VMD Tcl script that builds the backbone (N, CA, C; Angstrom):
set m [mol new atoms 495]
animate dup $m
set s [atomselect $m all]
$s set {name element resname resid chain x y z} {
  {N N MET 1 A 36.666 37.067 -11.061}
  {CA C MET 1 A 35.944 37.242 -12.298}
  {C C MET 1 A 36.141 35.984 -13.151}
  {N N ARG 2 A 35.043 35.496 -13.704}
  {CA C ARG 2 A 35.107 34.288 -14.510}
  {C C ARG 2 A 35.572 34.623 -15.915}
  {N N SER 3 A 36.294 33.705 -16.472}
  {CA C SER 3 A 36.789 33.928 -17.830}
  {C C SER 3 A 35.680 33.660 -18.849}
  {N N GLU 4 A 35.868 34.186 -20.061}
  {CA C GLU 4 A 34.887 33.997 -21.117}
  {C C GLU 4 A 34.816 32.531 -21.526}
  {N N LYS 5 A 35.949 31.838 -21.495}
  {CA C LYS 5 A 35.987 30.432 -21.861}
  {C C LYS 5 A 35.146 29.600 -20.882}
  {N N SER 6 A 35.180 29.949 -19.597}
  {CA C SER 6 A 34.421 29.225 -18.595}
  {C C SER 6 A 32.922 29.395 -18.812}
  {N N THR 7 A 32.479 30.605 -19.133}
  {CA C THR 7 A 31.049 30.819 -19.338}
  {C C THR 7 A 30.550 30.135 -20.604}
  {N N ILE 8 A 31.385 30.066 -21.642}
  {CA C ILE 8 A 30.999 29.351 -22.860}
  {C C ILE 8 A 30.876 27.857 -22.560}
  {N N GLY 9 A 31.805 27.310 -21.787}
  {CA C GLY 9 A 31.744 25.899 -21.395}
  {C C GLY 9 A 30.505 25.610 -20.569}
  {N N ASP 10 A 30.153 26.516 -19.655}
  {CA C ASP 10 A 28.941 26.339 -18.857}
  {C C ASP 10 A 27.698 26.378 -19.739}
  {N N SER 11 A 27.691 27.260 -20.725}
  {CA C SER 11 A 26.543 27.356 -21.630}
  {C C SER 11 A 26.374 26.083 -22.449}
  {N N ILE 12 A 27.489 25.515 -22.916}
  {CA C ILE 12 A 27.419 24.275 -23.688}
  {C C ILE 12 A 26.927 23.135 -22.807}
  {N N LEU 13 A 27.403 23.073 -21.562}
  {CA C LEU 13 A 26.961 22.036 -20.637}
  {C C LEU 13 A 25.464 22.163 -20.357}
  {N N MET 14 A 24.973 23.363 -20.145}
  {CA C MET 14 A 23.541 23.575 -19.889}
  {C C MET 14 A 22.717 23.180 -21.109}
  {N N LEU 15 A 23.218 23.479 -22.314}
  {CA C LEU 15 A 22.515 23.107 -23.533}
  {C C LEU 15 A 22.438 21.591 -23.675}
  {N N LYS 16 A 23.518 20.884 -23.343}
  {CA C LYS 16 A 23.517 19.424 -23.397}
  {C C LYS 16 A 22.523 18.843 -22.392}
  {N N LEU 17 A 22.516 19.385 -21.161}
  {CA C LEU 17 A 21.584 18.906 -20.142}
  {C C LEU 17 A 20.143 19.152 -20.568}
  {N N PHE 18 A 19.878 20.329 -21.134}
  {CA C PHE 18 A 18.529 20.643 -21.598}
  {C C PHE 18 A 18.104 19.695 -22.710}
  {N N THR 19 A 19.018 19.372 -23.608}
  {CA C THR 19 A 18.701 18.460 -24.710}
  {C C THR 19 A 18.364 17.071 -24.179}
  {N N ILE 20 A 19.145 16.577 -23.234}
  {CA C ILE 20 A 18.904 15.256 -22.655}
  {C C ILE 20 A 17.568 15.234 -21.926}
  {N N GLN 21 A 17.302 16.267 -21.132}
  {CA C GLN 21 A 16.047 16.315 -20.389}
  {C C GLN 21 A 14.855 16.428 -21.324}
  {N N SER 22 A 15.008 17.175 -22.417}
  {CA C SER 22 A 13.924 17.304 -23.386}
  {C C SER 22 A 13.633 15.976 -24.067}
  {N N MET 23 A 14.677 15.211 -24.378}
  {CA C MET 23 A 14.482 13.914 -25.014}
  {C C MET 23 A 13.776 12.947 -24.064}
  {N N ILE 24 A 14.145 12.940 -22.805}
  {CA C ILE 24 A 13.503 12.068 -21.820}
  {C C ILE 24 A 12.038 12.455 -21.648}
  {N N MET 25 A 11.781 13.758 -21.546}
  {CA C MET 25 A 10.403 14.231 -21.390}
  {C C MET 25 A 9.568 13.889 -22.620}
  {N N GLY 26 A 10.123 14.063 -23.807}
  {CA C GLY 26 A 9.398 13.732 -25.029}
  {C C GLY 26 A 9.062 12.257 -25.115}
  {N N ALA 27 A 9.998 11.403 -24.731}
  {CA C ALA 27 A 9.746 9.964 -24.747}
  {C C ALA 27 A 8.650 9.587 -23.745}
  {N N ALA 28 A 8.673 10.206 -22.574}
  {CA C ALA 28 A 7.652 9.912 -21.562}
  {C C ALA 28 A 6.276 10.368 -22.021}
  {N N VAL 29 A 6.193 11.568 -22.588}
  {CA C VAL 29 A 4.900 12.089 -23.048}
  {C C VAL 29 A 4.353 11.235 -24.194}
  {N N SER 30 A 5.204 10.845 -25.135}
  {CA C SER 30 A 4.719 10.032 -26.255}
  {C C SER 30 A 4.275 8.648 -25.792}
  {N N THR 31 A 4.946 8.073 -24.810}
  {CA C THR 31 A 4.539 6.770 -24.283}
  {C C THR 31 A 3.185 6.863 -23.597}
  {N N VAL 32 A 2.990 7.906 -22.792}
  {CA C VAL 32 A 1.698 8.080 -22.117}
  {C C VAL 32 A 0.593 8.301 -23.145}
  {N N TYR 33 A 0.851 9.132 -24.143}
  {CA C TYR 33 A -0.157 9.392 -25.176}
  {C C TYR 33 A -0.526 8.103 -25.910}
  {N N TYR 34 A 0.449 7.301 -26.235}
  {CA C TYR 34 A 0.187 6.031 -26.922}
  {C C TYR 34 A -0.651 5.104 -26.044}
  {N N ASN 35 A -0.310 5.019 -24.764}
  {CA C ASN 35 A -1.008 4.106 -23.868}
  {C C ASN 35 A -2.388 4.604 -23.466}
  {N N LEU 36 A -2.663 5.899 -23.611}
  {CA C LEU 36 A -3.990 6.413 -23.284}
  {C C LEU 36 A -5.054 5.840 -24.219}
  {N N LYS 37 A -4.676 5.444 -25.418}
  {CA C LYS 37 A -5.637 4.932 -26.398}
  {C C LYS 37 A -5.848 3.426 -26.291}
  {N N LEU 38 A -5.016 2.725 -25.559}
  {CA C LEU 38 A -5.087 1.261 -25.525}
  {C C LEU 38 A -6.037 0.762 -24.442}
  {N N ARG 39 A -6.658 -0.374 -24.716}
  {CA C ARG 39 A -7.514 -1.053 -23.753}
  {C C ARG 39 A -6.789 -2.300 -23.252}
  {N N HIS 40 A -7.180 -2.770 -22.088}
  {CA C HIS 40 A -6.640 -4.008 -21.541}
  {C C HIS 40 A -7.057 -5.172 -22.446}
  {N N PRO 41 A -6.151 -6.138 -22.695}
  {CA C PRO 41 A -6.485 -7.204 -23.652}
  {C C PRO 41 A -7.605 -8.138 -23.203}
  {N N THR 42 A -7.794 -8.348 -21.906}
  {CA C THR 42 A -8.807 -9.316 -21.471}
  {C C THR 42 A -9.938 -8.696 -20.659}
  {N N ILE 43 A -9.738 -7.536 -20.089}
  {CA C ILE 43 A -10.752 -6.882 -19.260}
  {C C ILE 43 A -11.190 -5.609 -19.965}
  {N N ASP 44 A -12.448 -5.251 -19.830}
  {CA C ASP 44 A -12.958 -4.044 -20.486}
  {C C ASP 44 A -12.625 -2.820 -19.645}
  {N N MET 45 A -11.371 -2.391 -19.724}
  {CA C MET 45 A -10.910 -1.204 -18.994}
  {C C MET 45 A -9.656 -0.668 -19.680}
  {N N PRO 46 A -9.280 0.598 -19.378}
  {CA C PRO 46 A -8.048 1.141 -19.976}
  {C C PRO 46 A -6.825 0.361 -19.510}
  {N N ILE 47 A -5.759 0.421 -20.312}
  {CA C ILE 47 A -4.537 -0.301 -19.956}
  {C C ILE 47 A -3.816 0.378 -18.791}
  {N N ILE 48 A -4.030 1.685 -18.621}
  {CA C ILE 48 A -3.422 2.413 -17.499}
  {C C ILE 48 A -4.326 2.266 -16.283}
  {N N ASP 49 A -3.770 1.763 -15.203}
  {CA C ASP 49 A -4.519 1.617 -13.953}
  {C C ASP 49 A -4.333 2.906 -13.147}
  {N N TYR 50 A -5.330 3.782 -13.206}
  {CA C TYR 50 A -5.216 5.095 -12.574}
  {C C TYR 50 A -5.192 5.010 -11.056}
  {N N ASP 51 A -5.917 4.045 -10.485}
  {CA C ASP 51 A -5.890 3.889 -9.021}
  {C C ASP 51 A -4.487 3.531 -8.546}
  {N N LEU 52 A -3.825 2.659 -9.273}
  {CA C LEU 52 A -2.448 2.295 -8.929}
  {C C LEU 52 A -1.503 3.482 -9.108}
  {N N ALA 53 A -1.712 4.258 -10.166}
  {CA C ALA 53 A -0.872 5.431 -10.401}
  {C C ALA 53 A -1.036 6.460 -9.283}
  {N N VAL 54 A -2.270 6.668 -8.820}
  {CA C VAL 54 A -2.509 7.602 -7.716}
  {C C VAL 54 A -1.858 7.091 -6.440}
  {N N LEU 55 A -1.857 5.778 -6.247}
  {CA C LEU 55 A -1.240 5.187 -5.061}
  {C C LEU 55 A 0.282 5.310 -5.084}
  {N N ILE 56 A 0.893 5.131 -6.251}
  {CA C ILE 56 A 2.351 5.131 -6.372}
  {C C ILE 56 A 2.936 6.540 -6.452}
  {N N GLN 57 A 2.182 7.496 -6.995}
  {CA C GLN 57 A 2.740 8.807 -7.320}
  {C C GLN 57 A 3.382 9.548 -6.137}
  {N N PRO 58 A 2.772 9.605 -4.948}
  {CA C PRO 58 A 3.449 10.329 -3.854}
  {C C PRO 58 A 4.826 9.766 -3.504}
  {N N MET 59 A 4.945 8.441 -3.488}
  {CA C MET 59 A 6.246 7.842 -3.185}
  {C C MET 59 A 7.237 8.076 -4.315}
  {N N LEU 60 A 6.763 8.098 -5.536}
  {CA C LEU 60 A 7.621 8.405 -6.677}
  {C C LEU 60 A 8.180 9.825 -6.562}
  {N N MET 61 A 7.316 10.764 -6.241}
  {CA C MET 61 A 7.756 12.158 -6.110}
  {C C MET 61 A 8.730 12.317 -4.939}
  {N N LEU 62 A 8.452 11.642 -3.834}
  {CA C LEU 62 A 9.360 11.691 -2.693}
  {C C LEU 62 A 10.708 11.072 -3.047}
  {N N GLY 63 A 10.696 9.966 -3.779}
  {CA C GLY 63 A 11.947 9.343 -4.202}
  {C C GLY 63 A 12.749 10.235 -5.125}
  {N N ILE 64 A 12.068 10.957 -6.018}
  {CA C ILE 64 A 12.764 11.893 -6.893}
  {C C ILE 64 A 13.416 12.997 -6.078}
  {N N SER 65 A 12.683 13.527 -5.107}
  {CA C SER 65 A 13.238 14.604 -4.267}
  {C C SER 65 A 14.454 14.136 -3.477}
  {N N ILE 66 A 14.360 12.958 -2.907}
  {CA C ILE 66 A 15.484 12.418 -2.140}
  {C C ILE 66 A 16.663 12.127 -3.064}
  {N N GLY 67 A 16.391 11.584 -4.258}
  {CA C GLY 67 A 17.458 11.295 -5.211}
  {C C GLY 67 A 18.179 12.554 -5.662}
  {N N VAL 68 A 17.431 13.627 -5.903}
  {CA C VAL 68 A 18.063 14.890 -6.300}
  {C C VAL 68 A 18.917 15.433 -5.157}
  {N N ALA 69 A 18.412 15.351 -3.932}
  {CA C ALA 69 A 19.197 15.821 -2.786}
  {C C ALA 69 A 20.480 15.005 -2.625}
  {N N PHE 70 A 20.391 13.682 -2.756}
  {CA C PHE 70 A 21.581 12.839 -2.644}
  {C C PHE 70 A 22.567 13.117 -3.777}
  {N N ASN 71 A 22.054 13.412 -4.958}
  {CA C ASN 71 A 22.929 13.718 -6.078}
  {C C ASN 71 A 23.719 14.996 -5.830}
  {N N VAL 72 A 23.127 15.932 -5.113}
  {CA C VAL 72 A 23.834 17.171 -4.772}
  {C C VAL 72 A 24.822 16.930 -3.633}
  {N N ILE 73 A 24.432 16.111 -2.663}
  {CA C ILE 73 A 25.264 15.892 -1.469}
  {C C ILE 73 A 26.483 15.012 -1.779}
  {N N PHE 74 A 26.249 13.888 -2.469}
  {CA C PHE 74 A 27.320 12.930 -2.704}
  {C C PHE 74 A 28.095 13.269 -3.974}
  {N N SER 75 A 29.330 12.790 -4.023}
  {CA C SER 75 A 30.141 12.987 -5.231}
  {C C SER 75 A 29.681 12.016 -6.316}
  {N N ASP 76 A 30.138 12.261 -7.551}
  {CA C ASP 76 A 29.687 11.454 -8.687}
  {C C ASP 76 A 30.042 9.983 -8.535}
  {N N TRP 77 A 31.260 9.675 -8.078}
  {CA C TRP 77 A 31.656 8.285 -7.961}
  {C C TRP 77 A 30.831 7.571 -6.896}
  {N N MET 78 A 30.441 8.277 -5.824}
  {CA C MET 78 A 29.656 7.653 -4.767}
  {C C MET 78 A 28.233 7.351 -5.253}
  {N N VAL 79 A 27.659 8.262 -6.044}
  {CA C VAL 79 A 26.340 8.021 -6.616}
  {C C VAL 79 A 26.389 6.812 -7.544}
  {N N THR 80 A 27.446 6.696 -8.337}
  {CA C THR 80 A 27.593 5.562 -9.249}
  {C C THR 80 A 27.687 4.247 -8.476}
  {N N VAL 81 A 28.466 4.215 -7.408}
  {CA C VAL 81 A 28.600 2.996 -6.603}
  {C C VAL 81 A 27.265 2.636 -5.951}
  {N N LEU 82 A 26.546 3.637 -5.422}
  {CA C LEU 82 A 25.247 3.369 -4.804}
  {C C LEU 82 A 24.245 2.832 -5.823}
  {N N LEU 83 A 24.245 3.363 -7.048}
  {CA C LEU 83 A 23.351 2.868 -8.087}
  {C C LEU 83 A 23.699 1.439 -8.497}
  {N N ILE 84 A 24.987 1.127 -8.579}
  {CA C ILE 84 A 25.406 -0.236 -8.918}
  {C C ILE 84 A 24.939 -1.216 -7.847}
  {N N ILE 85 A 25.098 -0.845 -6.590}
  {CA C ILE 85 A 24.638 -1.708 -5.491}
  {C C ILE 85 A 23.124 -1.899 -5.556}
  {N N LEU 86 A 22.387 -0.822 -5.814}
  {CA C LEU 86 A 20.933 -0.899 -5.909}
  {C C LEU 86 A 20.499 -1.800 -7.055}
  {N N PHE 87 A 21.131 -1.651 -8.222}
  {CA C PHE 87 A 20.739 -2.452 -9.373}
  {C C PHE 87 A 21.119 -3.916 -9.206}
  {N N ILE 88 A 22.244 -4.203 -8.575}
  {CA C ILE 88 A 22.624 -5.599 -8.334}
  {C C ILE 88 A 21.625 -6.246 -7.385}
  {N N ASP 89 A 21.232 -5.519 -6.348}
  {CA C ASP 89 A 20.261 -6.046 -5.397}
  {C C ASP 89 A 18.918 -6.292 -6.071}
  {N N ASN 90 A 18.451 -5.341 -6.853}
  {CA C ASN 90 A 17.174 -5.523 -7.552}
  {C C ASN 90 A 17.254 -6.625 -8.594}
  {N N GLY 91 A 18.384 -6.769 -9.267}
  {CA C GLY 91 A 18.541 -7.809 -10.276}
  {C C GLY 91 A 18.504 -9.201 -9.682}
  {N N THR 92 A 19.182 -9.403 -8.563}
  {CA C THR 92 A 19.162 -10.726 -7.937}
  {C C THR 92 A 17.795 -11.023 -7.339}
  {N N GLU 93 A 17.107 -10.004 -6.851}
  {CA C GLU 93 A 15.776 -10.199 -6.293}
  {C C GLU 93 A 14.783 -10.563 -7.399}
  {N N ALA 94 A 14.930 -9.961 -8.557}
  {CA C ALA 94 A 14.003 -10.212 -9.666}
  {C C ALA 94 A 14.192 -11.609 -10.253}
  {N N GLU 95 A 15.353 -12.201 -10.111}
  {CA C GLU 95 A 15.576 -13.550 -10.634}
  {C C GLU 95 A 14.634 -14.557 -10.007}
  {N N TYR 96 A 14.286 -14.354 -8.751}
  {CA C TYR 96 A 13.473 -15.316 -8.031}
  {C C TYR 96 A 11.982 -15.036 -8.149}
  {N N LYS 97 A 11.609 -13.948 -8.802}
  {CA C LYS 97 A 10.205 -13.581 -8.910}
  {C C LYS 97 A 9.755 -13.544 -10.365}
  {N N LEU 98 A 10.192 -14.459 -11.161}
  {CA C LEU 98 A 9.818 -14.473 -12.567}
  {C C LEU 98 A 8.343 -14.828 -12.712}
  {N N LEU 99 A 7.670 -14.118 -13.619}
  {CA C LEU 99 A 6.260 -14.360 -13.881}
  {C C LEU 99 A 6.113 -15.166 -15.164}
  {N N PRO 100 A 5.002 -15.855 -15.316}
  {CA C PRO 100 A 4.770 -16.542 -16.590}
  {C C PRO 100 A 4.691 -15.518 -17.723}
  {N N SER 101 A 5.131 -15.906 -18.886}
  {CA C SER 101 A 5.240 -14.958 -19.992}
  {C C SER 101 A 3.954 -14.786 -20.780}
  {N N GLY 102 A 2.866 -15.395 -20.397}
  {CA C GLY 102 A 1.612 -15.223 -21.106}
  {C C GLY 102 A 0.821 -16.514 -21.126}
  {N N PRO 103 A -0.166 -16.546 -22.012}
  {CA C PRO 103 A -0.992 -17.758 -22.079}
  {C C PRO 103 A -0.164 -18.965 -22.502}
  {N N SER 104 A -0.300 -20.055 -21.764}
  {CA C SER 104 A 0.560 -21.203 -22.016}
  {C C SER 104 A 0.046 -22.083 -23.153}
  {N N ASN 105 A -1.283 -22.164 -23.337}
  {CA C ASN 105 A -1.770 -23.073 -24.361}
  {C C ASN 105 A -2.542 -22.347 -25.459}
  {N N GLY 106 A -2.452 -21.044 -25.544}
  {CA C GLY 106 A -3.144 -20.301 -26.584}
  {C C GLY 106 A -2.221 -20.011 -27.746}
  {N N THR 107 A -2.775 -19.998 -28.925}
  {CA C THR 107 A -1.960 -19.671 -30.078}
  {C C THR 107 A -1.903 -18.158 -30.243}
  {N N GLU 108 A -1.033 -17.719 -31.137}
  {CA C GLU 108 A -0.854 -16.290 -31.364}
  {C C GLU 108 A -2.135 -15.665 -31.911}
  {N N LYS 109 A -2.874 -16.417 -32.726}
  {CA C LYS 109 A -4.114 -15.917 -33.316}
  {C C LYS 109 A -5.166 -15.684 -32.231}
  {N N GLU 110 A -5.273 -16.624 -31.277}
  {CA C GLU 110 A -6.248 -16.471 -30.193}
  {C C GLU 110 A -5.928 -15.266 -29.329}
  {N N VAL 111 A -4.657 -15.018 -29.078}
  {CA C VAL 111 A -4.256 -13.870 -28.270}
  {C C VAL 111 A -4.598 -12.576 -28.992}
  {N N LYS 112 A -4.399 -12.522 -30.302}
  {CA C LYS 112 A -4.725 -11.320 -31.064}
  {C C LYS 112 A -6.225 -11.065 -31.070}
  {N N ASP 113 A -7.042 -12.136 -31.068}
  {CA C ASP 113 A -8.480 -11.968 -31.052}
  {C C ASP 113 A -8.969 -11.386 -29.730}
  {N N LEU 114 A -8.266 -11.664 -28.639}
  {CA C LEU 114 A -8.648 -11.138 -27.342}
  {C C LEU 114 A -8.388 -9.642 -27.218}
  {N N ALA 115 A -7.423 -9.122 -27.931}
  {CA C ALA 115 A -7.021 -7.727 -27.786}
  {C C ALA 115 A -8.123 -6.806 -28.300}
  {N N GLU 116 A -8.426 -5.793 -27.509}
  {CA C GLU 116 A -9.410 -4.787 -27.898}
  {C C GLU 116 A -8.762 -3.802 -28.857}
  {N N PRO 117 A -9.532 -3.281 -29.797}
  {CA C PRO 117 A -8.960 -2.262 -30.681}
  {C C PRO 117 A -8.739 -0.955 -29.930}
  {N N GLU 118 A -7.946 -0.098 -30.531}
  {CA C GLU 118 A -7.720 1.210 -29.931}
  {C C GLU 118 A -9.019 2.000 -29.957}
  {N N VAL 119 A -9.264 2.749 -28.905}
  {CA C VAL 119 A -10.433 3.618 -28.836}
  {C C VAL 119 A -9.947 5.046 -28.704}
  {N N SER 120 A -10.854 5.989 -28.806}
  {CA C SER 120 A -10.436 7.387 -28.686}
  {C C SER 120 A -10.032 7.687 -27.246}
  {N N ILE 121 A -9.197 8.672 -27.095}
  {CA C ILE 121 A -8.699 9.036 -25.767}
  {C C ILE 121 A -9.842 9.511 -24.875}
  {N N LEU 122 A -10.798 10.237 -25.446}
  {CA C LEU 122 A -11.902 10.770 -24.653}
  {C C LEU 122 A -12.730 9.661 -24.022}
  {N N GLU 123 A -12.870 8.529 -24.698}
  {CA C GLU 123 A -13.620 7.405 -24.154}
  {C C GLU 123 A -12.799 6.560 -23.186}
  {N N ASN 124 A -11.497 6.597 -23.297}
  {CA C ASN 124 A -10.645 5.654 -22.588}
  {C C ASN 124 A -10.056 6.200 -21.291}
  {N N VAL 125 A -10.095 7.497 -21.080}
  {CA C VAL 125 A -9.449 8.087 -19.906}
  {C C VAL 125 A -10.449 8.189 -18.766}
  {N N CYS 126 A -10.021 7.799 -17.581}
  {CA C CYS 126 A -10.806 8.025 -16.363}
  {C C CYS 126 A -10.457 9.440 -15.896}
  {N N TRP 127 A -11.309 10.391 -16.230}
  {CA C TRP 127 A -10.953 11.807 -16.071}
  {C C TRP 127 A -10.793 12.225 -14.625}
  {N N LYS 128 A -11.539 11.635 -13.704}
  {CA C LYS 128 A -11.412 12.008 -12.289}
  {C C LYS 128 A -10.013 11.653 -11.760}
  {N N GLU 129 A -9.580 10.431 -12.006}
  {CA C GLU 129 A -8.261 10.001 -11.543}
  {C C GLU 129 A -7.140 10.718 -12.294}
  {N N PHE 130 A -7.347 10.932 -13.599}
  {CA C PHE 130 A -6.354 11.646 -14.390}
  {C C PHE 130 A -6.195 13.080 -13.883}
  {N N GLY 131 A -7.306 13.732 -13.554}
  {CA C GLY 131 A -7.261 15.088 -12.990}
  {C C GLY 131 A -6.532 15.120 -11.654}
  {N N LEU 132 A -6.747 14.087 -10.833}
  {CA C LEU 132 A -6.041 14.018 -9.553}
  {C C LEU 132 A -4.533 13.881 -9.763}
  {N N LEU 133 A -4.127 13.056 -10.728}
  {CA C LEU 133 A -2.707 12.906 -11.038}
  {C C LEU 133 A -2.106 14.231 -11.505}
  {N N VAL 134 A -2.803 14.917 -12.394}
  {CA C VAL 134 A -2.312 16.207 -12.896}
  {C C VAL 134 A -2.232 17.221 -11.758}
  {N N PHE 135 A -3.224 17.228 -10.859}
  {CA C PHE 135 A -3.203 18.146 -9.721}
  {C C PHE 135 A -1.992 17.907 -8.823}
  {N N VAL 136 A -1.690 16.644 -8.543}
  {CA C VAL 136 A -0.533 16.340 -7.679}
  {C C VAL 136 A 0.764 16.795 -8.353}
  {N N TRP 137 A 0.908 16.551 -9.661}
  {CA C TRP 137 A 2.111 16.988 -10.372}
  {C C TRP 137 A 2.246 18.516 -10.342}
  {N N ILE 138 A 1.140 19.230 -10.574}
  {CA C ILE 138 A 1.195 20.698 -10.578}
  {C C ILE 138 A 1.493 21.218 -9.180}
  {N N ALA 139 A 0.899 20.608 -8.151}
  {CA C ALA 139 A 1.183 21.035 -6.773}
  {C C ALA 139 A 2.654 20.823 -6.438}
  {N N PHE 140 A 3.203 19.695 -6.867}
  {CA C PHE 140 A 4.623 19.428 -6.609}
  {C C PHE 140 A 5.505 20.420 -7.354}
  {N N LEU 141 A 5.134 20.762 -8.597}
  {CA C LEU 141 A 5.880 21.756 -9.372}
  {C C LEU 141 A 5.855 23.112 -8.685}
  {N N VAL 142 A 4.700 23.512 -8.186}
  {CA C VAL 142 A 4.584 24.797 -7.479}
  {C C VAL 142 A 5.462 24.796 -6.227}
  {N N LEU 143 A 5.471 23.688 -5.498}
  {CA C LEU 143 A 6.333 23.602 -4.306}
  {C C LEU 143 A 7.810 23.721 -4.678}
  {N N GLN 144 A 8.222 23.058 -5.757}
  {CA C GLN 144 A 9.626 23.134 -6.166}
  {C C GLN 144 A 9.997 24.539 -6.626}
  {N N LEU 145 A 9.114 25.185 -7.369}
  {CA C LEU 145 A 9.396 26.559 -7.800}
  {C C LEU 145 A 9.437 27.513 -6.614}
  {N N THR 146 A 8.542 27.315 -5.657}
  {CA C THR 146 A 8.544 28.150 -4.450}
  {C C THR 146 A 9.839 27.959 -3.676}
  {N N LYS 147 A 10.282 26.718 -3.580}
  {CA C LYS 147 A 11.533 26.434 -2.859}
  {C C LYS 147 A 12.722 27.105 -3.536}
  {N N ASN 148 A 12.739 27.135 -4.864}
  {CA C ASN 148 A 13.860 27.734 -5.586}
  {C C ASN 148 A 13.923 29.244 -5.425}
  {N N TYR 149 A 12.791 29.879 -5.185}
  {CA C TYR 149 A 12.770 31.339 -5.117}
  {C C TYR 149 A 12.614 31.874 -3.693}
  {N N THR 150 A 12.812 31.040 -2.689}
  {CA C THR 150 A 12.834 31.522 -1.304}
  {C C THR 150 A 14.279 31.545 -0.814}
  {N N ALA 151 A 14.506 32.329 0.223}
  {CA C ALA 151 A 15.848 32.426 0.787}
  {C C ALA 151 A 16.235 31.087 1.414}
  {N N THR 152 A 17.423 30.612 1.089}
  {CA C THR 152 A 17.887 29.327 1.601}
  {C C THR 152 A 17.997 29.377 3.122}
  {N N CYS 153 A 17.537 28.321 3.771}
  {CA C CYS 153 A 17.580 28.122 5.220}
  {C C CYS 153 A 16.650 29.066 5.980}
  {N N SER 154 A 15.723 29.707 5.311}
  {CA C SER 154 A 14.714 30.495 6.024}
  {C C SER 154 A 13.611 29.547 6.484}
  {N N ALA 155 A 12.713 30.063 7.325}
  {CA C ALA 155 A 11.630 29.227 7.840}
  {C C ALA 155 A 10.717 28.763 6.702}
  {N N VAL 156 A 10.425 29.653 5.764}
  {CA C VAL 156 A 9.564 29.296 4.629}
  {C C VAL 156 A 10.229 28.211 3.782}
  {N N TYR 157 A 11.537 28.304 3.596}
  {CA C TYR 157 A 12.275 27.319 2.812}
  {C C TYR 157 A 12.115 25.925 3.409}
  {N N TRP 158 A 12.280 25.792 4.719}
  {CA C TRP 158 A 12.203 24.476 5.347}
  {C C TRP 158 A 10.770 23.951 5.364}
  {N N VAL 159 A 9.793 24.841 5.511}
  {CA C VAL 159 A 8.393 24.397 5.447}
  {C C VAL 159 A 8.083 23.837 4.066}
  {N N VAL 160 A 8.521 24.571 3.011}
  {CA C VAL 160 A 8.266 24.120 1.647}
  {C C VAL 160 A 9.038 22.842 1.351}
  {N N CYS 161 A 10.233 22.681 1.907}
  {CA C CYS 161 A 11.022 21.467 1.685}
  {C C CYS 161 A 10.343 20.233 2.280}
  {N N PHE 162 A 9.720 20.394 3.431}
  {CA C PHE 162 A 9.137 19.239 4.105}
  {C C PHE 162 A 7.657 19.036 3.806}
  {N N LEU 163 A 7.015 19.901 3.033}
  {CA C LEU 163 A 5.619 19.713 2.673}
  {C C LEU 163 A 5.375 18.434 1.865}
  {N N PRO 164 A 6.216 18.101 0.876}
  {CA C PRO 164 A 5.928 16.856 0.139}
  {C C PRO 164 A 6.039 15.583 0.982}
  {N N THR 165 A 6.798 15.626 2.051}
  {CA C THR 165 A 6.947 14.422 2.866}
  {C C THR 165 A 5.785 14.318 3.785}
}
mol reanalyze $m
mol bondsrecalc $m
mol representation Tube
mol addrep $m
């Protein structure tokens, strides 16, 4: 039987995790909302490249699934060491791939003149691609919820686990 002190500690930990996750989700939603209104500074198109997002999204979702599984399998110190190795590798790789920082001979005034003003979201969103992105996210959510409510190690569980891959 668990003690009352243990359940209170678990409740506080869950509340902290929920708060952190809510803050991350809020920041992501506000960033997307802000960027939905912006246009590309030099090309007449939205700043969000929906074709690229559709291309990247399946691998992003697969990476999240694998990362969550590794976080459960490995201990905390091992996850920290693996992340440090990953970031050091990416940091040294990025040193050699520096991009130019912008127009080399344009003044700040000329760059501001090129920027398109904000437009309404209804005019700026490519609804077909946006709908496809939302569909993939909802399908992935349904798969995760189905996996959580099936018996562990049953045939249905393993089918649902391997569907995103």
